[in-house]
DRENZA-87063 format. One line per field, with one value per residue (C-alpha): residue number from 1; x, y, z. Coordinates in steps of 0.1 Angstrom, whole numbers, plus 5000, padded with zeros to 4 digits. Layout:
% DRENZA-87063
n = NUM,...
px = X,...
py = Y,...
pz = Z,...
//
This chain:
% DRENZA-87063
n = 1,2,3,4,5,6,7,8,9,10,11,12,13,14,15,16,17,18,19,20,21,22,23,24,25,26,27,28,29,30,31,32,33,34,35,36,37,38,39,40,41,42,43,44,45,46,47,48,49,50,51,52,53,54,55,56,57,58,59,60,61,62,63,64,65,66,67,68,69,70,71,72,73,74,75,76,77,78,79,80,81,82,83,84,85,86,87,88,89,90,91,92,93,94,95,96,97,98,99,100,101,102,103,104,105,106,107,108,109,110,111,112,113,114,115,116,117,118,119,120,121,122,123,124,125,126,127
px = 3149,3113,3117,3094,3104,3078,3087,3067,3056,3059,3043,3013,2984,2947,2930,2965,2976,3010,3014,3032,3052,3062,3087,3091,3122,3128,3093,3070,3039,3019,2994,3000,2982,2993,2985,2987,2982,2987,2994,2987,3007,2987,2962,2961,2971,2946,2942,2937,2938,2940,2946,2952,2968,2955,2919,2927,2900,2909,2892,2896,2889,2856,2878,2896,2869,2869,2899,2927,2936,2958,2973,3003,3029,3035,3067,3083,3074,3058,3024,3015,2988,2974,2961,2937,2918,2941,2930,2948,2934,2953,2987,3001,3031,3021,3032,3032,3027,3025,3011,3028,2996,2961,2945,2924,2896,2903,2886,2908,2937,2926,2920,2949,2975,2997,3029,3058,3061,3081,3095,3071,3070,3057,3029,3018,2988,2987,2954
py = 0952,0943,0930,0916,0899,0892,0864,0841,0866,0859,0857,0835,0834,0842,0812,0799,0801,0816,0816,0844,0840,0869,0859,0881,0883,0907,0897,0867,0865,0854,0879,0904,0916,0908,0918,0917,0948,0955,0983,0984,1009,1041,1030,1034,1008,0986,0964,0926,0905,0907,0881,0888,0858,0859,0849,0834,0858,0869,0893,0900,0927,0920,0917,0886,0870,0834,0831,0844,0830,0842,0820,0819,0796,0806,0779,0792,0829,0831,0843,0833,0843,0816,0832,0811,0820,0848,0876,0901,0930,0913,0925,0946,0947,0931,0940,0923,0946,0938,0957,0947,0953,0944,0977,0983,0962,0946,0973,0999,0980,0974,1008,1024,0997,0989,1002,0979,0971,0947,0953,0942,0913,0917,0894,0897,0879,0875,0873
pz = 2679,2665,2627,2605,2570,2544,2515,2493,2465,2428,2393,2392,2366,2375,2397,2411,2447,2467,2502,2518,2550,2576,2598,2633,2655,2683,2700,2701,2681,2714,2724,2695,2665,2631,2598,2562,2539,2502,2479,2441,2419,2420,2448,2486,2508,2518,2549,2538,2568,2606,2632,2671,2687,2721,2708,2675,2657,2620,2598,2561,2535,2516,2486,2497,2520,2513,2493,2515,2550,2576,2602,2626,2640,2675,2675,2640,2648,2616,2603,2570,2541,2519,2490,2466,2435,2428,2405,2384,2409,2437,2420,2447,2471,2502,2539,2570,2602,2641,2668,2702,2723,2710,2720,2689,2670,2636,2617,2629,2624,2589,2581,2599,2597,2629,2646,2631,2593,2573,2538,2510,2488,2454,2443,2405,2391,2353,2333
//
């Protein structure tokens, strides 16, 4: 069974950092598309970052470029999202997601999402 478990959320002051983790089970991260998405209260879901493990390419939403970094540890079957210089507008529930076959563009993934989703982890950034 494909499962994704996000963790690492919490309360942080503006300007601070957090690292989110997404542990995958039931499949390996090799040659997959993995993404982080977020949803703030009253807002639509937003694609934050995407990584395709076959070529190592990454993509980011304009709102997080230069502040967030997505990475993966194949040996640990875990994907990370390092979030620096956090802002109050980054407050949201963050979800990790995966596509088992890399068939779409990063832009498509960030706009439309992926096939498998984990439960979210709440990030709250205080001003």
